[in-house]
N, C-alpha and C positions, 0 to 999 in steps of 0.2 A: 362405137356402134356394137350392139350385141351380135355375137357370132352365132348364127342359127344354121341348122342343118338343111340339106336340100329340100326335104319334104316340107319344112316350115317355110322356106323361101318360096316354094311353089304355091303353098296355100295363100301367102300374102300377095304373091304376084297375081293370082286369080282374082283376089279381092281388090287389086289395084291400089293397095296401100303398103306402107312401110312402117313397121312397129316402132313406136317411140318408147323406149324402155328406161325407166327411172329406177335406180337402186337406192333404197333408203336404209340408213344405218342409225339406230338409236344407240347413243354412247354416253357412258358415265365413267370418268376417270380411266380411260383406256389408251393413254399415250404410248404404252409399250406395243400395242398391236394395231392401232388405228391406221398407221401408215401402210402396212401390208394389205389390210382389208380394203382401203380406198384404192390403192394402186391396182390390185388384182380386180376389183369390181369395175374400174374404169375400162378395162378391156372388153367388158360385156354390156356396157350401158351407155346411153346418150348423156345422162347426167347422174352423178352420185350426190345424194343429199345426206348430210350427217346432221342429226339432231343432238347437239351437245346438251345433255340434261343436267346443267349446273355443275359441270366438272370443276375441280379445283386444280387440275394439272393442265398440261398443254394439248389436250385432246383436240380442242377446236382449232387452235393455231396450226397444228400439224396437218389436220384435214384440209384446212383452207389453203395452205401453201401448196398442197398436192393437187389442187384443182377441184375439191369438193365444194358444193353449195352448202354452207353451214348455217343452221338455225341454232340460236343460243337461248337457253333458259337461264335466267338469273340465279335460280336455285333449283335443286332437284325436285321435280314434280312427279316423277314416276315413269315407269316403262310405258304404261297406257297413254299418258300425256304425250310422250315422245312419238308414239305410233300415230296418234291423232294429227300431230304436226306434220308427219311424213305424208299421211293421207292428204292433208290440205295442200301441201306443196306440190304433190304429184298431180292433183286436180288443177292447180294453178298453171303447171307446166304443160298440161294437156297430155299426160302420159296415157299410152295405150295399155301399158303393163307397169305395175309397181312391184318390185322385188324387195323384200325386207330380209336382212340378215344381221346377226349380232356382231358387235364390234370387238369381241374378245378373242376372235380367231378360231372358234370351234367349228365354224362353217367354212367350206371351201368355195370361194367365189367362182372357181372354174366350173362348178356344177350349176351355175345360174342357167345356162341353156336348157338343161334337162328339167329344171323346175319351171321354166317359162314355157316349155314346149306344149303342154296340154292346152294352155290358153291360146297360143298362136295357132294351134290346129283346131280350136273351137270345141274341144271336148270337155273343157272345164272353165269355170269362172274364177275359181280359187284353188290354188295348189299348195299343199303342205309338203315340205321337204322332210320326210320322216327319218328320224335317227333309229327307229325301232323296226323298220322293215328289213334292214340288212343286219344280220346277227353279228357280223364283225364290228359294225359301228355300235350296236346297242351294248355290247359287252365292254366297250371302252368307257361307257358312261358309268360313274360311280353307282354302286348297287342301291344306295339310299335314294339317289336322284331317280334312278330307273324305276324303282318301286313307286315312288311318289308320282312320277309322270303317268304310269299305268293306272294308278288309282284315280288321279284327276281326269284322265282321259275317259275312264268309265263313267264318271259323273257327267262329264260333258256330253258324251254319246248318249247317256240315258235321257237327257233332256232334249237333245237336238235330233235324236234318231239317226245320226250319222254314224252307223255302226262300223263303217269301213275305216275310219280314222284310228290309227294306232298311236299317234304322237300329237296330242292336242296342244302341247306346250312348245312345239318347235317354233323358233323365231324366223326360220328360213322358209319364206312363203312367196307366192306370186299372186297378184290380184289383177283382175281385168278392170277395164274402165267402168263397166257396169257396176261392179262391186264398189269401186271408189266413189261413184256417184250416189249410190243408194244406201250404203251402210252408215249408220249413225253410231258412234262409239261414245261411251260415257265413263268407262272404267279408267282410273288413273294408274292403277298398279298392274301387276302381272296377270290379273284376271282378264285383261283385255284379250288374251289369246283365246280363251274359251268363249268370251262374249262374241268375238268375231264369228266363230264357228256356229254358235247357237243362232245368232241373228241371220247369218247367211243361209242357214237351213230354213229358218222361218220364212225368208223372202224367196225361197225357191232357187237359190243359186246352186250350181253344180260344183261340188268339191271333189278333188282328187288328191291322192297321195302318191309321191314318188320317193324311192329310196335315196338318201343322201348320207354322206359320211359325217363322222363326228370326231373331231380331233382334240379331245380333252387333254391328251398328253402333250400337245404343242402349245397349250395356252400359257401365256406369260403373265396374265393377270388373273386375279381371283375374284369370285363373286362377292359383291359388296353386301349381299344379304344372306342371312342364315337360311339354309335350305328348308328347315322345319318351319320357320316363320314365313318363308316364301310360299310353301305349300298351304299353310293355314290361310294366308291372304287369298290365294287362288280359290280354295274351297269356300271361303266366306263370300267371295264374289259370285261363284256359281250358285250358291244357295240364294243370294240376293236376287240374281237373275230369275231363278226358278220361282221364287215367291212373287216377284213382280209379274211374272207371266200367268200364274194361277193363284191369285190371292184368296179367292173364295174357297178353294179347296184346301190350301195349305195354311190359311189363317182363319178363314170364316168357320170352317167345320170344327177345328179345335176350340174356337171361341164359343161356339154353341155348346160343346161338350163341357167346357169350364163353367158356363152359366148354369147348365143343368146340375152339375155337381154342386155348385154354390147354393142353388135352390134346395137341393136334397139335404145338404148340411143345415140349411136354415130351418127346414121342416123338422129335422131331427132335434135341433136346439129347442124349437118351440114345444115339441112333444115332451122333452125333459122338463122344460119350465112349467108346462101345464100340470105335470104330475108332482114334481119336487119343489116347485117355486124357486128353482136355482138356475142361473144362467151359466152354462158350461163355456168358460172363456175360450178354451181351445177350439171347440166346435164353432163358436161364433166367429172367431178369427179366421178359421178355415173357410167358412161360408163367405165372409167378406172378401177374403183373398181370392177365392175362385171366381167370384162375381166380378171383381175388379179386373182380373186377368182376362176373363171371358169378354168383358165389355171392351177392353183395350184391343184384343185380337180382332173382334168383330168390327169395331169402328175402323181399325187400320185396314182390314180386308176390303171393306166397302169403299174407303177412300182410294186405295190402290186400284181397285176395279174401275172406279169412276175415272181416274187419271188415265189408265191404260185404254179405256174406251175412247176417251177424248183424244188421246194421242193417235189411235188407229184412225179415227174419223179425220183428224187433221192430215195424216199421211195420205189417206185415200183422196181427200180433196186436192192435196198438193200434187198427186200423181195423175189426177184426171185432167 
């Protein structure tokens, strides 16, 4: 059972309930660290669920032997796919709170109570354990990763308006039952961390950040993904989310500009032909190219806008 402080115990006593806390751990080839993570997390959780995302080592077997509920993927589907599975299992178990943390040992399970606390006290629906609020922790993070996290966080905050978040990529988080029931996740890769924050903001959930430590120096495993490629994947996911949210502005307007440019090049070509009786190939190709790009952008924008409106109507009917 999760160890909670007196103030939290009083809050739940007044509500007449006892929190059911599930800790979810996405894992891929983490046999060196998974035992410590599971054993430490079991001290603060009713259930520990490990999603083994296609590991080729003994990650799943070790976690299962230590008492974790293990979900197995036959092949590596990605971090986002593992998080979706953990959300689904937490809902099945009837969790009041889902805590997620990484399997590589960078997070301290002993800090689970402070990450859960704002949800238990009713001040937040979603809590991010930030590695960047505590300077001692942030400077243990490799500088390339730290710079990348700050850049991605700015992109995430720019779309969500959640300017208080300093570490949008932290995997150490807590989610209330309301968030588990309402959030629909689609990203398979690392972009799911930003997708959650953006969608939570859009649905009006209260997000809060608490400082947590970051133990990169204790990690026995290494990241399976190049940090540059990781960052590019996340940025691409954020751009996709932004485009899906505002297709008419981000695709429709450029499409109109391209169509106008194509028309102007076409008029220029016709003027030259009228005077010289010669078709300027370069100008003609530019005209055709701009028109084709403009038509593609505009048609895509209209299609995405129609899909997003249909999805909103479906969600509204579903919630009514």
